[in-house]
C-alpha positions in Angstrom: 0.0 0.0 0.0 1.2 3.5 -0.8 0.8 6.4 1.6 0.6 10.0 0.5 1.6 12.6 3.1 1.2 16.4 2.3 3.6 18.7 4.2 3.8 22.5 4.5 6.6 24.9 5.1 5.6 27.3 7.9 7.3 29.7 10.4 9.0 27.5 13.0 6.8 27.1 16.0 9.5 28.5 18.3 9.5 31.8 16.4 7.2 34.7 17.4 5.7 36.0 14.2 6.0 39.7 13.3 3.2 41.5 11.6 4.2 43.8 8.7 4.0 47.6 9.5 1.3 48.1 6.9 -0.8 45.2 8.4 -0.8 43.3 5.1 0.4 40.1 6.6 3.1 38.3 8.5 6.8 39.3 7.9 8.7 36.3 6.7 12.0 38.1 6.0 14.9 36.3 7.8 12.6 34.1 9.7 13.3 30.5 10.5 11.0 28.2 8.6 10.3 24.5 9.2 7.8 21.7 8.5 4.4 22.2 10.0 4.4 20.2 13.4 1.2 18.3 12.6 2.7 17.3 9.2 5.7 15.9 11.0 3.4 13.7 13.0 1.8 12.6 9.7 5.1 11.7 8.2 6.2 9.8 11.3 3.0 7.8 11.3 3.4 6.9 7.6 7.0 5.8 8.2 6.0 3.7 11.2 3.4 2.0 9.1 6.1 1.2 6.4 8.4 -0.1 9.1 5.6 -2.4 10.3 5.3 -3.8 6.7 1.8 -2.3 6.3 2.9 0.2 3.7 5.3 -0.3 0.8 6.0 3.4 -0.1 5.6 6.8 1.5 5.3 9.8 -0.8 5.6 13.3 0.6 4.1 16.2 -1.4 4.3 19.9 -0.8 2.8 23.0 -2.5 4.8 26.2 -2.4 7.9 28.0 -3.5 11.2 26.3 -4.4 12.2 26.7 -0.7 9.6 24.1 0.2 12.2 21.5 -1.0 13.7 22.0 2.5 10.7 20.4 4.3 10.4 17.7 1.6 14.1 16.8 2.3 13.2 16.6 6.0 10.4 14.2 5.2 12.8 12.1 3.1 15.3 12.1 5.9 12.6 10.9 8.3 11.9 7.9 6.1 9.7 8.9 3.1 10.8 7.3 -0.1 10.2 10.1 -2.6 8.8 13.6 -2.8 6.8 15.8 -5.1 6.9 19.6 -5.1 4.1 21.5 -6.8 5.8 24.8 -7.2 3.9 28.1 -6.7 5.2 31.4 -5.6 1.7 32.7 -4.9 -0.1 31.8 -1.6 -2.4 28.8 -2.2 -5.7 28.7 -0.2 -6.9 25.4 1.4 -9.5 24.7 -1.3 -6.9 25.0 -4.1 -4.5 22.8 -2.0 -7.2 20.2 -1.7 -7.8 20.3 -5.5 -4.1 19.9 -6.2 -3.8 17.0 -3.7 -6.9 15.4 -5.3 -5.1 15.6 -8.7 -1.9 14.1 -7.2 -4.0 11.3 -5.7 -5.6 10.6 -9.1 -2.0 9.9 -10.4 -0.6 8.1 -7.3 -3.6 6.1 -6.3 -2.5 5.9 -2.7 -4.3 3.6 -0.3 -4.1 6.0 2.6 -3.6 9.8 2.8 -2.3 11.1 6.1 -2.4 14.9 6.7 -1.7 17.1 9.6 -5.0 18.3 11.0 -4.1 22.0 10.4 -1.2 24.3 9.6 0.0 26.5 12.4 0.3 29.6 10.1 -3.4 30.0 9.2 -5.0 27.4 11.5 -7.6 26.8 8.8 -8.2 23.0 9.5 -9.9 22.6 6.2 -7.7 20.8 3.7 -8.3 17.2 4.9 -12.0 17.6 5.0 -12.2 19.4 1.6 -10.0 16.7 0.1 -12.2 13.9 1.4 -15.2 15.7 -0.1 -13.5 16.2 -3.5 -12.4 12.5 -3.7 -15.6 11.2 -2.1 -13.5 9.1 0.3 -14.1 8.3 4.0 -12.3 10.5 6.5 -11.3 10.5 10.2 -10.0 13.7 11.7 -7.9 14.4 14.8 -6.6 10.9 15.0 -4.8 9.9 18.2 -4.4 6.2 17.3 -4.3 4.5 13.9 -4.4 0.8 13.0 -4.4 -0.5 9.4 -5.8 -3.8 8.3 -5.8 -5.4 4.9 -8.7 -3.3 3.5 -9.6 -0.9 6.3 -8.1 1.5 8.9 -9.3 1.9 12.5 -8.9 5.4 13.9 -9.3 6.5 17.5 -10.1 10.2 17.8 -10.5 12.4 20.8 -13.9 14.1 21.1 -15.5 16.3 23.9 -17.1 13.3 25.5 -14.1 11.0 25.4 -12.8 8.7 22.6 -14.5 7.8 19.4 -13.4 4.9 17.3 -14.1 4.8 13.5 -13.5 2.1 11.0 -12.9 3.3 7.4 -12.7 1.4 4.2 -9.5 2.0 2.2 -8.6 4.2 0.4 -9.2 6.8 3.2 -8.1 10.2 4.5 -6.9 10.7 8.1 -5.8 13.9 9.8 -3.4 13.7 12.8 -3.7 15.1 16.3 -0.8 15.8 18.7 -1.1 12.6 20.7 -0.8 10.3 17.7 3.0 9.9 18.0 6.3 11.7 18.8 8.1 12.5 15.5 11.7 11.2 15.3 14.8 13.4 14.7 16.4 12.7 11.4 19.9 11.3 11.8 22.9 12.7 9.9 23.2 9.5 7.8 19.5 9.7 6.8 19.9 13.4 6.0 22.7 12.6 3.7 20.7 9.7 2.1 17.7 12.1 1.6 19.8 14.2 -0.8 19.8 11.3 -3.3 16.2 10.3 -3.0 13.9 11.4 -5.9 12.2 14.8 -5.6 10.1 15.7 -8.6 9.1 19.3 -9.3 5.8 20.0 -11.0 4.0 23.1 -11.9 0.4 24.0 -10.9 -0.5 24.2 -14.6 0.4 20.5 -14.9 -2.8 19.6 -12.9 -5.2 22.1 -14.5 -6.2 23.5 -11.2 -7.4 27.1 -10.8 -5.5 28.5 -7.7 -6.9 32.0 -8.0 -7.5 33.3 -4.4 -11.2 33.4 -3.3 -10.4 35.3 -0.1 -9.0 38.8 0.5 -7.0 39.6 3.6 -8.1 43.0 4.7 -5.8 43.4 7.7 -3.5 41.4 10.0 -2.9 42.6 13.6 -1.1 41.2 16.6 -3.2 39.9 19.5 -4.0 42.4 22.2 -1.4 42.4 25.0 -2.6 40.8 28.2 -3.6 43.2 31.0 -2.0 42.7 34.4 -4.2 41.0 37.0 -5.4 42.7 40.2 -5.0 41.3 43.7 -7.9 41.4 46.2 -7.8 41.2 49.9 -10.8 38.9 50.5 -13.9 37.2 48.9 -16.1 40.3 49.4 -13.7 42.5 47.5 -13.5 39.8 44.7 -17.3 39.7 44.4 -17.5 43.5 44.4 -14.9 43.6 41.7 -16.7 41.0 39.5 -20.0 43.0 39.9 -18.3 46.2 38.9 -17.0 44.5 35.7 -20.4 43.2 35.0 -19.3 39.5 35.2 -21.4 38.7 38.3 -24.9 40.0 39.1 
């Protein structure tokens, strides 16, 4: 079985994003970039399934500028077999990403597609669901456990009331949550091996997908700074303070 794993290049999660002075977006100049953390979990799970003998090939795919080759090489160093970069200098919205991934799936015919549940740059949490709708495939989101059988996959997902277990017929789409696994660090020998693994570069036009933006960003602002708390002497003063703020009646 082949597993397809989309990955995205985003601002490293340890970096505090800076908003451009004109409010047009986030400043990416001289900022450390890395693979989206949820996508790392997806790659790790796919590689583990290959190590168990469940999968025969892991294919990583990314959509973005030429610099996205960095995250694809990381995926290859983690254990993916080959990679595909769909090159686009323009920002591609979730719907367009889903359409491009659907076109890749039509060529690759993967038995399982594992995606991060969301990217930490826009937090859209849409691509996996849109992809499942476009391909008319079963989906399980926010997976915390995954077991693959011959023609099905059993997914445990965390919901408000506890745990929910779903069984999906293959091919299927799964999006990963944080507790699914702990991604490995790529060793130096594997990083060197990754340089010789195949990485194909394709153009958006190759897939006949319209990636014209449907959304317009009006303004980007930083979150409001937290206001310092106030200490109170006793419960009566606390209640009076809450009433003055209109929190308590």
